[in-house]
Predicted model as a PDB file, atoms N, CA, C, CB and O in Angstrom, pLDDT in the B-factor column:
MODEL        1                                                                  
ATOM      1  N   MET A   1      23.254 135.586 143.946  1.00 84.00           N  
ATOM      2  CA  MET A   1      23.875 134.515 144.702  1.00 84.00           C  
ATOM      3  C   MET A   1      22.875 133.361 144.805  1.00 84.00           C  
ATOM      4  CB  MET A   1      24.325 135.007 146.117  1.00 84.00           C  
ATOM      5  O   MET A   1      21.695 133.583 145.076  1.00 84.00           O  
ATOM      6  N   ALA A   2      23.339 132.151 144.592  1.00 91.00           N  
ATOM      7  CA  ALA A   2      22.464 130.983 144.646  1.00 91.00           C  
ATOM      8  C   ALA A   2      22.191 130.602 146.094  1.00 91.00           C  
ATOM      9  CB  ALA A   2      23.089 129.796 143.886  1.00 91.00           C  
ATOM     10  O   ALA A   2      23.094 130.519 146.927  1.00 91.00           O  
ATOM     11  N   VAL A   3      20.903 130.374 146.359  1.00 93.00           N  
ATOM     12  CA  VAL A   3      20.467 129.991 147.704  1.00 93.00           C  
ATOM     13  C   VAL A   3      19.675 128.697 147.569  1.00 93.00           C  
ATOM     14  CB  VAL A   3      19.604 131.127 148.390  1.00 93.00           C  
ATOM     15  O   VAL A   3      18.838 128.593 146.673  1.00 93.00           O  
ATOM     16  N   PRO A   4      19.911 127.707 148.429  1.00 91.00           N  
ATOM     17  CA  PRO A   4      19.136 126.470 148.322  1.00 91.00           C  
ATOM     18  C   PRO A   4      17.660 126.716 148.611  1.00 91.00           C  
ATOM     19  CB  PRO A   4      19.686 125.412 149.279  1.00 91.00           C  
ATOM     20  O   PRO A   4      17.305 127.449 149.534  1.00 91.00           O  
ATOM     21  N   LYS A   5      16.814 126.093 147.808  1.00 94.00           N  
ATOM     22  CA  LYS A   5      15.371 126.277 147.964  1.00 94.00           C  
ATOM     23  C   LYS A   5      14.830 125.506 149.164  1.00 94.00           C  
ATOM     24  CB  LYS A   5      14.645 125.840 146.698  1.00 94.00           C  
ATOM     25  O   LYS A   5      13.930 125.980 149.858  1.00 94.00           O  
ATOM     26  N   LYS A   6      15.381 124.311 149.406  1.00 95.00           N  
ATOM     27  CA  LYS A   6      14.933 123.490 150.529  1.00 95.00           C  
ATOM     28  C   LYS A   6      16.109 123.215 151.463  1.00 95.00           C  
ATOM     29  CB  LYS A   6      14.310 122.160 150.027  1.00 95.00           C  
ATOM     30  O   LYS A   6      17.269 123.199 151.052  1.00 95.00           O  
ATOM     31  N   ARG A   7      15.774 123.002 152.715  1.00 95.00           N  
ATOM     32  CA  ARG A   7      16.789 122.683 153.703  1.00 95.00           C  
ATOM     33  C   ARG A   7      17.301 121.253 153.471  1.00 95.00           C  
ATOM     34  CB  ARG A   7      16.224 122.844 155.141  1.00 95.00           C  
ATOM     35  O   ARG A   7      16.512 120.351 153.191  1.00 95.00           O  
ATOM     36  N   THR A   8      18.617 121.049 153.586  1.00 95.00           N  
ATOM     37  CA  THR A   8      19.204 119.715 153.446  1.00 95.00           C  
ATOM     38  C   THR A   8      18.946 118.932 154.726  1.00 95.00           C  
ATOM     39  CB  THR A   8      20.734 119.798 153.141  1.00 95.00           C  
ATOM     40  O   THR A   8      19.283 119.388 155.819  1.00 95.00           O  
ATOM     41  N   SER A   9      18.351 117.758 154.586  1.00 96.00           N  
ATOM     42  CA  SER A   9      18.032 116.953 155.761  1.00 96.00           C  
ATOM     43  C   SER A   9      19.310 116.399 156.387  1.00 96.00           C  
ATOM     44  CB  SER A   9      17.074 115.803 155.387  1.00 96.00           C  
ATOM     45  O   SER A   9      20.352 116.323 155.735  1.00 96.00           O  
ATOM     46  N   SER A  10      19.217 116.016 157.654  1.00 96.00           N  
ATOM     47  CA  SER A  10      20.400 115.503 158.350  1.00 96.00           C  
ATOM     48  C   SER A  10      20.837 114.170 157.758  1.00 96.00           C  
ATOM     49  CB  SER A  10      20.118 115.347 159.854  1.00 96.00           C  
ATOM     50  O   SER A  10      22.033 113.881 157.726  1.00 96.00           O  
ATOM     51  N   ALA A  11      19.895 113.347 157.287  1.00 97.00           N  
ATOM     52  CA  ALA A  11      20.267 112.071 156.679  1.00 97.00           C  
ATOM     53  C   ALA A  11      21.043 112.289 155.384  1.00 97.00           C  
ATOM     54  CB  ALA A  11      19.019 111.223 156.410  1.00 97.00           C  
ATOM     55  O   ALA A  11      22.042 111.612 155.140  1.00 97.00           O  
ATOM     56  N   ARG A  12      20.599 113.212 154.564  1.00 96.00           N  
ATOM     57  CA  ARG A  12      21.297 113.495 153.308  1.00 96.00           C  
ATOM     58  C   ARG A  12      22.665 114.106 153.587  1.00 96.00           C  
ATOM     59  CB  ARG A  12      20.460 114.440 152.420  1.00 96.00           C  
ATOM     60  O   ARG A  12      23.651 113.774 152.929  1.00 96.00           O  
ATOM     61  N   ARG A  13      22.712 114.994 154.560  1.00 95.00           N  
ATOM     62  CA  ARG A  13      23.984 115.618 154.931  1.00 95.00           C  
ATOM     63  C   ARG A  13      24.968 114.568 155.445  1.00 95.00           C  
ATOM     64  CB  ARG A  13      23.760 116.708 156.001  1.00 95.00           C  
ATOM     65  O   ARG A  13      26.141 114.587 155.072  1.00 95.00           O  
ATOM     66  N   ASP A  14      24.498 113.645 156.304  1.00 95.00           N  
ATOM     67  CA  ASP A  14      25.379 112.633 156.878  1.00 95.00           C  
ATOM     68  C   ASP A  14      25.822 111.615 155.839  1.00 95.00           C  
ATOM     69  CB  ASP A  14      24.686 111.927 158.026  1.00 95.00           C  
ATOM     70  O   ASP A  14      26.946 111.118 155.905  1.00 95.00           O  
ATOM     71  N   LYS A  15      24.953 111.296 154.877  1.00 95.00           N  
ATOM     72  CA  LYS A  15      25.358 110.383 153.802  1.00 95.00           C  
ATOM     73  C   LYS A  15      26.458 111.007 152.955  1.00 95.00           C  
ATOM     74  CB  LYS A  15      24.151 110.018 152.916  1.00 95.00           C  
ATOM     75  O   LYS A  15      27.366 110.312 152.500  1.00 95.00           O  
ATOM     76  N   ARG A  16      26.381 112.292 152.749  1.00 94.00           N  
ATOM     77  CA  ARG A  16      27.410 112.973 151.978  1.00 94.00           C  
ATOM     78  C   ARG A  16      28.736 112.991 152.736  1.00 94.00           C  
ATOM     79  CB  ARG A  16      26.968 114.399 151.646  1.00 94.00           C  
ATOM     80  O   ARG A  16      29.800 112.870 152.129  1.00 94.00           O  
ATOM     81  N   ARG A  17      28.677 113.140 154.046  1.00 94.00           N  
ATOM     82  CA  ARG A  17      29.887 113.215 154.858  1.00 94.00           C  
ATOM     83  C   ARG A  17      30.451 111.844 155.247  1.00 94.00           C  
ATOM     84  CB  ARG A  17      29.604 114.005 156.101  1.00 94.00           C  
ATOM     85  O   ARG A  17      31.484 111.770 155.912  1.00 94.00           O  
ATOM     86  N   ALA A  18      29.789 110.770 154.840  1.00 93.00           N  
ATOM     87  CA  ALA A  18      30.223 109.432 155.248  1.00 93.00           C  
ATOM     88  C   ALA A  18      31.611 109.096 154.721  1.00 93.00           C  
ATOM     89  CB  ALA A  18      29.227 108.389 154.767  1.00 93.00           C  
ATOM     90  O   ALA A  18      32.333 108.319 155.345  1.00 93.00           O  
ATOM     91  N   ASN A  19      31.998 109.664 153.590  1.00 90.00           N  
ATOM     92  CA  ASN A  19      33.299 109.362 153.006  1.00 90.00           C  
ATOM     93  C   ASN A  19      34.355 110.407 153.327  1.00 90.00           C  
ATOM     94  CB  ASN A  19      33.169 109.228 151.522  1.00 90.00           C  
ATOM     95  O   ASN A  19      35.435 110.375 152.738  1.00 90.00           O  
ATOM     96  N   HIS A  20      34.084 111.317 154.225  1.00 89.00           N  
ATOM     97  CA  HIS A  20      35.026 112.372 154.569  1.00 89.00           C  
ATOM     98  C   HIS A  20      35.849 112.022 155.792  1.00 89.00           C  
ATOM     99  CB  HIS A  20      34.293 113.668 154.802  1.00 89.00           C  
ATOM    100  O   HIS A  20      36.208 112.905 156.570  1.00 89.00           O  
ATOM    101  N   LYS A  21      36.149 110.762 155.970  1.00 88.00           N  
ATOM    102  CA  LYS A  21      36.910 110.337 157.141  1.00 88.00           C  
ATOM    103  C   LYS A  21      38.413 110.438 156.862  1.00 88.00           C  
ATOM    104  CB  LYS A  21      36.529 108.893 157.540  1.00 88.00           C  
ATOM    105  O   LYS A  21      38.845 110.461 155.709  1.00 88.00           O  
ATOM    106  N   ALA A  22      39.174 110.495 157.909  1.00 87.00           N  
ATOM    107  CA  ALA A  22      40.624 110.536 157.771  1.00 87.00           C  
ATOM    108  C   ALA A  22      41.149 109.129 157.527  1.00 87.00           C  
ATOM    109  CB  ALA A  22      41.283 111.156 159.027  1.00 87.00           C  
ATOM    110  O   ALA A  22      40.669 108.167 158.126  1.00 87.00           O  
ATOM    111  N   GLY A  23      42.123 109.015 156.655  1.00 89.00           N  
ATOM    112  CA  GLY A  23      42.711 107.721 156.352  1.00 89.00           C  
ATOM    113  C   GLY A  23      43.768 107.342 157.377  1.00 89.00           C  
ATOM    114  O   GLY A  23      44.157 108.151 158.219  1.00 89.00           O  
ATOM    115  N   LYS A  24      44.224 106.097 157.291  1.00 88.00           N  
ATOM    116  CA  LYS A  24      45.272 105.635 158.188  1.00 88.00           C  
ATOM    117  C   LYS A  24      46.604 106.255 157.776  1.00 88.00           C  
ATOM    118  CB  LYS A  24      45.360 104.091 158.183  1.00 88.00           C  
ATOM    119  O   LYS A  24      46.890 106.417 156.590  1.00 88.00           O  
ATOM    120  N   ALA A  25      47.396 106.591 158.759  1.00 86.00           N  
ATOM    121  CA  ALA A  25      48.721 107.121 158.480  1.00 86.00           C  
ATOM    122  C   ALA A  25      49.633 105.978 158.047  1.00 86.00           C  
ATOM    123  CB  ALA A  25      49.301 107.853 159.721  1.00 86.00           C  
ATOM    124  O   ALA A  25      49.617 104.916 158.671  1.00 86.00           O  
ATOM    125  N   PRO A  26      50.421 106.166 157.000  1.00 92.00           N  
ATOM    126  CA  PRO A  26      51.292 105.083 156.550  1.00 92.00           C  
ATOM    127  C   PRO A  26      52.444 104.879 157.528  1.00 92.00           C  
ATOM    128  CB  PRO A  26      51.834 105.376 155.142  1.00 92.00           C  
ATOM    129  O   PRO A  26      53.010 105.841 158.047  1.00 92.00           O  
ATOM    130  N   LEU A  27      52.781 103.625 157.771  1.00 93.00           N  
ATOM    131  CA  LEU A  27      53.892 103.316 158.664  1.00 93.00           C  
ATOM    132  C   LEU A  27      55.200 103.413 157.903  1.00 93.00           C  
ATOM    133  CB  LEU A  27      53.729 101.915 159.284  1.00 93.00           C  
ATOM    134  O   LEU A  27      55.282 103.027 156.737  1.00 93.00           O  
ATOM    135  N   ARG A  28      56.214 103.927 158.566  1.00 92.00           N  
ATOM    136  CA  ARG A  28      57.557 104.027 158.003  1.00 92.00           C  
ATOM    137  C   ARG A  28      58.497 103.179 158.843  1.00 92.00           C  
ATOM    138  CB  ARG A  28      58.040 105.508 157.947  1.00 92.00           C  
ATOM    139  O   ARG A  28      58.182 102.842 159.984  1.00 92.00           O  
ATOM    140  N   ARG A  29      59.633 102.838 158.291  1.00 93.00           N  
ATOM    141  CA  ARG A  29      60.644 102.073 159.012  1.00 93.00           C  
ATOM    142  C   ARG A  29      61.592 103.032 159.725  1.00 93.00           C  
ATOM    143  CB  ARG A  29      61.426 101.142 158.048  1.00 93.00           C  
ATOM    144  O   ARG A  29      61.996 104.055 159.172  1.00 93.00           O  
ATOM    145  N   CYS A  30      61.934 102.685 160.946  1.00 90.00           N  
ATOM    146  CA  CYS A  30      62.907 103.484 161.694  1.00 90.00           C  
ATOM    147  C   CYS A  30      64.280 103.271 161.061  1.00 90.00           C  
ATOM    148  CB  CYS A  30      62.920 103.095 163.221  1.00 90.00           C  
ATOM    149  O   CYS A  30      64.655 102.125 160.812  1.00 90.00           O  
ATOM    150  N   PRO A  31      65.046 104.336 160.789  1.00 89.00           N  
ATOM    151  CA  PRO A  31      66.347 104.144 160.155  1.00 89.00           C  
ATOM    152  C   PRO A  31      67.373 103.468 161.070  1.00 89.00           C  
ATOM    153  CB  PRO A  31      66.884 105.473 159.698  1.00 89.00           C  
ATOM    154  O   PRO A  31      68.369 102.932 160.585  1.00 89.00           O  
ATOM    155  N   ARG A  32      67.141 103.486 162.375  1.00 87.00           N  
ATOM    156  CA  ARG A  32      68.106 102.882 163.301  1.00 87.00           C  
ATOM    157  C   ARG A  32      67.793 101.427 163.599  1.00 87.00           C  
ATOM    158  CB  ARG A  32      68.143 103.663 164.594  1.00 87.00           C  
ATOM    159  O   ARG A  32      68.664 100.568 163.462  1.00 87.00           O  
ATOM    160  N   CYS A  33      66.542 101.133 164.013  1.00 89.00           N  
ATOM    161  CA  CYS A  33      66.213  99.763 164.420  1.00 89.00           C  
ATOM    162  C   CYS A  33      65.299  99.059 163.423  1.00 89.00           C  
ATOM    163  CB  CYS A  33      65.557  99.775 165.786  1.00 89.00           C  
ATOM    164  O   CYS A  33      65.019  97.872 163.590  1.00 89.00           O  
ATOM    165  N   HIS A  34      64.828  99.753 162.395  1.00 90.00           N  
ATOM    166  CA  HIS A  34      63.999  99.198 161.316  1.00 90.00           C  
ATOM    167  C   HIS A  34      62.657  98.660 161.802  1.00 90.00           C  
ATOM    168  CB  HIS A  34      64.749  98.095 160.613  1.00 90.00           C  
ATOM    169  O   HIS A  34      62.074  97.797 161.145  1.00 90.00           O  
ATOM    170  N   SER A  35      62.160  99.138 162.917  1.00 91.00           N  
ATOM    171  CA  SER A  35      60.826  98.750 163.364  1.00 91.00           C  
ATOM    172  C   SER A  35      59.816  99.745 162.797  1.00 91.00           C  
ATOM    173  CB  SER A  35      60.744  98.695 164.928  1.00 91.00           C  
ATOM    174  O   SER A  35      60.176 100.894 162.541  1.00 91.00           O  
ATOM    175  N   PRO A  36      58.565  99.337 162.594  1.00 93.00           N  
ATOM    176  CA  PRO A  36      57.580 100.273 162.032  1.00 93.00           C  
ATOM    177  C   PRO A  36      57.211 101.354 163.037  1.00 93.00           C  
ATOM    178  CB  PRO A  36      56.317  99.522 161.588  1.00 93.00           C  
ATOM    179  O   PRO A  36      57.051 101.088 164.228  1.00 93.00           O  
ATOM    180  N   ARG A  37      57.080 102.567 162.537  1.00 92.00           N  
ATOM    181  CA  ARG A  37      56.707 103.714 163.380  1.00 92.00           C  
ATOM    182  C   ARG A  37      55.903 104.687 162.544  1.00 92.00           C  
ATOM    183  CB  ARG A  37      57.967 104.417 163.985  1.00 92.00           C  
ATOM    184  O   ARG A  37      55.929 104.629 161.314  1.00 92.00           O  
ATOM    185  N   LEU A  38      55.191 105.575 163.203  1.00 91.00           N  
ATOM    186  CA  LEU A  38      54.439 106.612 162.509  1.00 91.00           C  
ATOM    187  C   LEU A  38      55.388 107.717 162.056  1.00 91.00           C  
ATOM    188  CB  LEU A  38      53.326 107.186 163.417  1.00 91.00           C  
ATOM    189  O   LEU A  38      56.362 108.009 162.750  1.00 91.00           O  
ATOM    190  N   PRO A  39      55.122 108.341 160.902  1.00 91.00           N  
ATOM    191  CA  PRO A  39      56.024 109.386 160.435  1.00 91.00           C  
ATOM    192  C   PRO A  39      55.971 110.620 161.327  1.00 91.00           C  
ATOM    193  CB  PRO A  39      55.685 109.766 159.008  1.00 91.00           C  
ATOM    194  O   PRO A  39      54.925 110.956 161.883  1.00 91.00           O  
ATOM    195  N   HIS A  40      57.108 111.288 161.456  1.00 91.00           N  
ATOM    196  CA  HIS A  40      57.274 112.520 162.248  1.00 91.00           C  
ATOM    197  C   HIS A  40      57.008 112.285 163.729  1.00 91.00           C  
ATOM    198  CB  HIS A  40      56.341 113.613 161.728  1.00 91.00           C  
ATOM    199  O   HIS A  40      56.524 113.179 164.423  1.00 91.00           O  
ATOM    200  N   ARG A  41      57.322 111.083 164.217  1.00 90.00           N  
ATOM    201  CA  ARG A  41      57.155 110.770 165.634  1.00 90.00           C  
ATOM    202  C   ARG A  41      58.363 109.986 166.125  1.00 90.00           C  
ATOM    203  CB  ARG A  41      55.848 109.971 165.876  1.00 90.00           C  
ATOM    204  O   ARG A  41      59.094 109.387 165.335  1.00 90.00           O  
ATOM    205  N   VAL A  42      58.562 109.996 167.430  1.00 91.00           N  
ATOM    206  CA  VAL A  42      59.664 109.263 168.032  1.00 91.00           C  
ATOM    207  C   VAL A  42      59.416 107.767 167.875  1.00 91.00           C  
ATOM    208  CB  VAL A  42      59.831 109.642 169.526  1.00 91.00           C  
ATOM    209  O   VAL A  42      58.286 107.301 168.020  1.00 91.00           O  
ATOM    210  N   CYS A  43      60.466 107.025 167.581  1.00 89.00           N  
ATOM    211  CA  CYS A  43      60.352 105.574 167.447  1.00 89.00           C  
ATOM    212  C   CYS A  43      60.048 104.982 168.820  1.00 89.00           C  
ATOM    213  CB  CYS A  43      61.659 104.955 166.845  1.00 89.00           C  
ATOM    214  O   CYS A  43      60.782 105.251 169.771  1.00 89.00           O  
ATOM    215  N   PRO A  44      58.976 104.173 168.952  1.00 87.00           N  
ATOM    216  CA  PRO A  44      58.647 103.627 170.266  1.00 87.00           C  
ATOM    217  C   PRO A  44      59.616 102.547 170.729  1.00 87.00           C  
ATOM    218  CB  PRO A  44      57.257 103.069 170.245  1.00 87.00           C  
ATOM    219  O   PRO A  44      59.657 102.234 171.919  1.00 87.00           O  
ATOM    220  N   THR A  45      60.400 101.970 169.816  1.00 87.00           N  
ATOM    221  CA  THR A  45      61.309 100.889 170.186  1.00 87.00           C  
ATOM    222  C   THR A  45      62.655 101.425 170.671  1.00 87.00           C  
ATOM    223  CB  THR A  45      61.520  99.952 169.002  1.00 87.00           C  
ATOM    224  O   THR A  45      63.118 101.072 171.756  1.00 87.00           O  
ATOM    225  N   CYS A  46      63.280 102.281 169.857  1.00 87.00           N  
ATOM    226  CA  CYS A  46      64.622 102.740 170.217  1.00 87.00           C  
ATOM    227  C   CYS A  46      64.652 104.174 170.747  1.00 87.00           C  
ATOM    228  CB  CYS A  46      65.525 102.634 169.021  1.00 87.00           C  
ATOM    229  O   CYS A  46      65.666 104.590 171.307  1.00 87.00           O  
ATOM    230  N   GLY A  47      63.569 104.941 170.587  1.00 87.00           N  
ATOM    231  CA  GLY A  47      63.494 106.287 171.160  1.00 87.00           C  
ATOM    232  C   GLY A  47      64.256 107.342 170.387  1.00 87.00           C  
ATOM    233  O   GLY A  47      64.665 108.343 170.975  1.00 87.00           O  
ATOM    234  N   THR A  48      64.466 107.159 169.081  1.00 89.00           N  
ATOM    235  CA  THR A  48      65.187 108.151 168.297  1.00 89.00           C  
ATOM    236  C   THR A  48      64.238 108.926 167.403  1.00 89.00           C  
ATOM    237  CB  THR A  48      66.273 107.488 167.461  1.00 89.00           C  
ATOM    238  O   THR A  48      63.170 108.440 167.029  1.00 89.00           O  
ATOM    239  N   TYR A  49      64.651 110.143 167.068  1.00 89.00           N  
ATOM    240  CA  TYR A  49      63.915 110.980 166.126  1.00 89.00           C  
ATOM    241  C   TYR A  49      64.922 111.877 165.428  1.00 89.00           C  
ATOM    242  CB  TYR A  49      62.802 111.823 166.844  1.00 89.00           C  
ATOM    243  O   TYR A  49      65.718 112.550 166.084  1.00 89.00           O  
ATOM    244  N   ALA A  50      64.890 111.891 164.107  1.00 87.00           N  
ATOM    245  CA  ALA A  50      65.763 112.717 163.268  1.00 87.00           C  
ATOM    246  C   ALA A  50      67.235 112.433 163.552  1.00 87.00           C  
ATOM    247  CB  ALA A  50      65.466 114.204 163.492  1.00 87.00           C  
ATOM    248  O   ALA A  50      68.053 113.353 163.550  1.00 87.00           O  
ATOM    249  N   GLY A  51      67.582 111.164 163.797  1.00 79.00           N  
ATOM    250  CA  GLY A  51      68.975 110.778 163.962  1.00 79.00           C  
ATOM    251  C   GLY A  51      69.549 110.977 165.343  1.00 79.00           C  
ATOM    252  O   GLY A  51      70.733 110.711 165.550  1.00 79.00           O  
ATOM    253  N   ARG A  52      68.760 111.435 166.297  1.00 82.00           N  
ATOM    254  CA  ARG A  52      69.291 111.601 167.653  1.00 82.00           C  
ATOM    255  C   ARG A  52      68.357 110.933 168.649  1.00 82.00           C  
ATOM    256  CB  ARG A  52      69.472 113.102 168.000  1.00 82.00           C  
ATOM    257  O   ARG A  52      67.159 110.797 168.401  1.00 82.00           O  
ATOM    258  N   GLU A  53      68.917 110.519 169.776  1.00 82.00           N  
ATOM    259  CA  GLU A  53      68.134 109.823 170.784  1.00 82.00           C  
ATOM    260  C   GLU A  53      67.380 110.845 171.625  1.00 82.00           C  
ATOM    261  CB  GLU A  53      69.039 108.934 171.675  1.00 82.00           C  
ATOM    262  O   GLU A  53      67.985 111.705 172.265  1.00 82.00           O  
ATOM    263  N   VAL A  54      66.064 110.743 171.617  1.00 80.00           N  
ATOM    264  CA  VAL A  54      65.222 111.700 172.319  1.00 80.00           C  
ATOM    265  C   VAL A  54      64.742 111.122 173.641  1.00 80.00           C  
ATOM    266  CB  VAL A  54      64.029 112.104 171.451  1.00 80.00           C  
ATOM    267  O   VAL A  54      64.755 111.807 174.664  1.00 80.00           O  
ATOM    268  N   VAL A  55      64.320 109.864 173.621  1.00 80.00           N  
ATOM    269  CA  VAL A  55      63.823 109.192 174.816  1.00 80.00           C  
ATOM    270  C   VAL A  55      64.873 108.175 175.244  1.00 80.00           C  
ATOM    271  CB  VAL A  55      62.432 108.505 174.557  1.00 80.00           C  
ATOM    272  O   VAL A  55      65.284 107.324 174.456  1.00 80.00           O  
ATOM    273  N   VAL A  56      65.303 108.271 176.505  1.00 79.00           N  
ATOM    274  CA  VAL A  56      66.299 107.340 177.018  1.00 79.00           C  
ATOM    275  C   VAL A  56      65.570 106.123 177.561  1.00 79.00           C  
ATOM    276  CB  VAL A  56      67.189 108.002 178.117  1.00 79.00           C  
ATOM    277  O   VAL A  56      64.742 106.236 178.465  1.00 79.00           O  
ATOM    278  N   HIS A  57      65.885 104.947 176.998  1.00 68.00           N  
ATOM    279  CA  HIS A  57      65.282 103.708 177.463  1.00 68.00           C  
ATOM    280  C   HIS A  57      66.202 103.071 178.489  1.00 68.00           C  
ATOM    281  CB  HIS A  57      65.011 102.739 176.283  1.00 68.00           C  
ATOM    282  O   HIS A  57      67.414 102.981 178.289  1.00 68.00           O  
ATOM    283  N   ARG A  58      65.609 102.630 179.589  1.00 70.00           N  
ATOM    284  CA  ARG A  58      66.376 101.945 180.615  1.00 70.00           C  
ATOM    285  C   ARG A  58      66.225 100.446 180.416  1.00 70.00           C  
ATOM    286  CB  ARG A  58      65.918 102.369 182.036  1.00 70.00           C  
ATOM    287  O   ARG A  58      65.114  99.935 180.278  1.00 70.00           O  
ATOM    288  N   VAL A  59      67.340  99.757 180.404  1.00 64.00           N  
ATOM    289  CA  VAL A  59      67.328  98.309 180.263  1.00 64.00           C  
ATOM    290  C   VAL A  59      67.347  97.722 181.660  1.00 64.00           C  
ATOM    291  CB  VAL A  59      68.537  97.797 179.407  1.00 64.00           C  
ATOM    292  O   VAL A  59      68.233  98.028 182.457  1.00 64.00           O  
ATOM    293  N   ALA A  60      66.360  96.869 181.959  1.00 65.00           N  
ATOM    294  CA  ALA A  60      66.272  96.272 183.284  1.00 65.00           C  
ATOM    295  C   ALA A  60      67.338  95.201 183.443  1.00 65.00           C  
ATOM    296  CB  ALA A  60      64.874  95.680 183.525  1.00 65.00           C  
ATOM    297  O   ALA A  60      67.611  94.431 182.522  1.00 65.00           O  
ATOM    298  N   ASP A  61      67.933  95.165 184.621  1.00 67.00           N  
ATOM    299  CA  ASP A  61      68.935  94.159 184.936  1.00 67.00           C  
ATOM    300  C   ASP A  61      68.220  92.833 185.177  1.00 67.00           C  
ATOM    301  CB  ASP A  61      69.789  94.577 186.179  1.00 67.00           C  
ATOM    302  O   ASP A  61      67.355  92.771 186.051  1.00 67.00           O  
ATOM    303  N   PRO A  62      68.542  91.774 184.442  1.00 65.00           N  
ATOM    304  CA  PRO A  62      67.802  90.526 184.601  1.00 65.00           C  
ATOM    305  C   PRO A  62      67.994  89.872 185.974  1.00 65.00           C  
ATOM    306  CB  PRO A  62      68.216  89.560 183.528  1.00 65.00           C  
ATOM    307  O   PRO A  62      67.124  89.127 186.425  1.00 65.00           O  
ATOM    308  N   THR A  63      69.104  90.138 186.635  1.00 70.00           N  
ATOM    309  CA  THR A  63      69.307  89.548 187.958  1.00 70.00           C  
ATOM    310  C   THR A  63      68.474  90.260 189.014  1.00 70.00           C  
ATOM    311  CB  THR A  63      70.784  89.594 188.342  1.00 70.00           C  
ATOM    312  O   THR A  63      68.041  89.643 189.987  1.00 70.00           O  
ATOM    313  N   ALA A  64      68.250  91.548 188.827  1.00 63.00           N  
ATOM    314  CA  ALA A  64      67.454  92.307 189.798  1.00 63.00           C  
ATOM    315  C   ALA A  64      65.958  92.086 189.602  1.00 63.00           C  
ATOM    316  CB  ALA A  64      67.773  93.796 189.690  1.00 63.00           C  
ATOM    317  O   ALA A  64      65.168  92.383 190.499  1.00 63.00           O  
ATOM    318  N   ALA A  65      65.560  91.569 188.443  1.00 60.00           N  
ATOM    319  CA  ALA A  65      64.131  91.389 188.168  1.00 60.00           C  
ATOM    320  C   ALA A  65      63.550  90.168 188.841  1.00 60.00           C  
ATOM    321  CB  ALA A  65      63.900  91.293 186.692  1.00 60.00           C  
ATOM    322  O   ALA A  65      62.332  90.066 188.981  1.00 60.00           O  
ATOM    323  N   THR A  66      64.395  89.231 189.265  1.00 62.00           N  
ATOM    324  CA  THR A  66      63.887  88.026 189.921  1.00 62.00           C  
ATOM    325  C   THR A  66      63.987  88.185 191.427  1.00 62.00           C  
ATOM    326  CB  THR A  66      64.664  86.771 189.456  1.00 62.00           C  
ATOM    327  O   THR A  66      65.088  88.115 191.973  1.00 62.00           O  
ATOM    328  N   PRO A  67      62.868  88.397 192.119  1.00 64.00           N  
ATOM    329  CA  PRO A  67      62.918  88.525 193.570  1.00 64.00           C  
ATOM    330  C   PRO A  67      63.119  87.150 194.217  1.00 64.00           C  
ATOM    331  CB  PRO A  67      61.626  89.191 194.100  1.00 64.00           C  
ATOM    332  O   PRO A  67      62.573  86.144 193.762  1.00 64.00           O  
ATOM    333  N   THR A  68      63.903  87.135 195.269  1.00 63.00           N  
ATOM    334  CA  THR A  68      64.123  85.883 196.001  1.00 63.00           C  
ATOM    335  C   THR A  68      63.314  85.912 197.275  1.00 63.00           C  
ATOM    336  CB  THR A  68      65.628  85.666 196.316  1.00 63.00           C  
ATOM    337  O   THR A  68      63.403  86.859 198.057  1.00 63.00           O  
ATOM    338  N   ASP A  69      62.532  84.887 197.482  1.00 65.00           N  
ATOM    339  CA  ASP A  69      61.724  84.777 198.690  1.00 65.00           C  
ATOM    340  C   ASP A  69      62.396  83.793 199.642  1.00 65.00           C  
ATOM    341  CB  ASP A  69      60.271  84.325 198.355  1.00 65.00           C  
ATOM    342  O   ASP A  69      62.261  82.578 199.498  1.00 65.00           O  
ATOM    343  N   ALA A  70      63.104  84.325 200.595  1.00 62.00           N  
ATOM    344  CA  ALA A  70      63.783  83.470 201.595  1.00 62.00           C  
ATOM    345  C   ALA A  70      62.878  83.395 202.826  1.00 62.00           C  
ATOM    346  CB  ALA A  70      65.228  84.039 201.979  1.00 62.00           C  
ATOM    347  O   ALA A  70      62.735  84.366 203.569  1.00 62.00           O  
ATOM    348  N   GLU A  71      62.280  82.243 203.022  1.00 55.00           N  
ATOM    349  CA  GLU A  71      61.398  82.067 204.176  1.00 55.00           C  
ATOM    350  C   GLU A  71      61.921  81.036 205.114  1.00 55.00           C  
ATOM    351  CB  GLU A  71      60.016  81.691 203.741  1.00 55.00           C  
ATOM    352  O   GLU A  71      61.299  80.763 206.141  1.00 55.00           O  
TER     353      GLU A  71                                                      
ENDMDL                                                                          
END                                                                             
């Protein structure tokens, strides 16, 4: 069995591992709203995954969002 004669230094080891990083995940288009999303994840815009709605988004009522200050 082959055994290394000298110990590999940490600098040499780290230089070798410098290119072993994970790449960026490619973005896919949501089939419902066509916004970019990560594959195999719920769409952050419409909340669907695999053709069904998983996350229910609440739409804020625009009249209730404006507080009236009666002084």
